[in-house]
N, C-alpha and C positions, 0 to 999 in steps of 0.2 A: 901542687898545681895539677898533677896527674889526677888526684882525687876530684878536684873541682871540675875538670873536663869530663871525667867519667860520670860524676853526679849530674852535670848539666846534660850530658848525652842521655842518661837514664831518665831524667825528668822530661826531656824532649820526646823520647820514645814513648813514655807513659802518656804524655799529653796527646800525642798523635794517635795512640791506640784508643784512648777514651773518645777522642773526637770522631775517629772512624767508626767506632761502635755506635755512637750516637747517630751518625749519618746512616748507618745500616738500619737502625731502628726506625729512623724517619723514612727511609726508602721502603722498608717493609710496611710501615703504616700507610704510606702513599699507595703502595701496591694493593694493600688490603682495601683502601678506600676506593681505588679504581675498580677492583673486582666487585666490591659491593655496589658501586654505581652501575657497573655493567649488568649485574644481576637485576637491579631495580629497573634499569632501562629495558632489559629483556622482558621482565615481568609486565612493565607498562605497555610494551609493544604487543605482548601476547593478549593483555586485557583489551587493548584497542582493536586487535584482530577479532577477538571474540565478540566484542560489542558491535563491530561492523557486520560480522556474520549474522548476529541476532537482528540487527536493523534490516539487513537485506532480506532475511527470512520473513520478518514481519511485513516488509514492503511487498514481497511477493505474495504473501497470504492475503494482504489487503487488496492487491490488484486482482487476484483470483476471485475473492469475494465480491469485489465490485463488478467484475465480469459476469459472475453468476447473477448478481442483482440486476444488471442490465439485461441479461438474457431472460430472467424471470419477468422483468418489466415489459420487455418486448413481447414475450409470450402472452402476458395478461392483456397488453394492448391489442395484440392480434385477436385474442378471444373477444375482447370488447368490440372490436371492429366487426368481427363475424356476427356477433349478437346484434349489433346495430344494423348491419346489412340484412340479416334475416328479418328483423322487426320491420325494416323499411320495405322489404319485399312483401311481407304479409300485409302491411298497411296499404301498399300500392295494389296488391291483389284484391283486398277487401274493397278499396275505393273503386277499382275497376268493376268488380262484381256489383257493388251498390249502384254505380253509374249505369251499368247495363240493365239492372232491375228497374231503375228510375226511368230509363228510356223505354223499356217494355211497358211499364205502367202508363207512361205518358202516351205511348202509341195506342194502348188499349183504351185509354180515356178519349183520345182523339177519334178512334174508330167508333166508340159508343156515341159520341157527340155527332159524328158524321151520320151514323145510322138514325139518330133521333131527328136530325135535320131532314134526312131523306124521307123518313116515314111521316113526318109532320107536313111535308109539302106534297 
């Protein structure tokens, strides 16, 4: 009976040790899986940060280029307005000069007609 109890105790001890070794391996594999998941999450977070930084940089560059384009457009519009004003001034000056010349010619023509009428009477 003594041998039976000792054999049973030995079998029980062996079965517990095998079970605890298996649990240790499972715990280690779970720890490894958690570490791998953490590494992957860290890598994904880093990729997201880099992507966000690139997106922000691209947006800033686009805004700067748009600002420059608006500035250039405003400059070109200003030049076009200046050109239109200068052309309008020249046109008005020419029209005024032409009108003054027409008035002078009309005055001269009236004087000639008046002189003809005086000399004919």
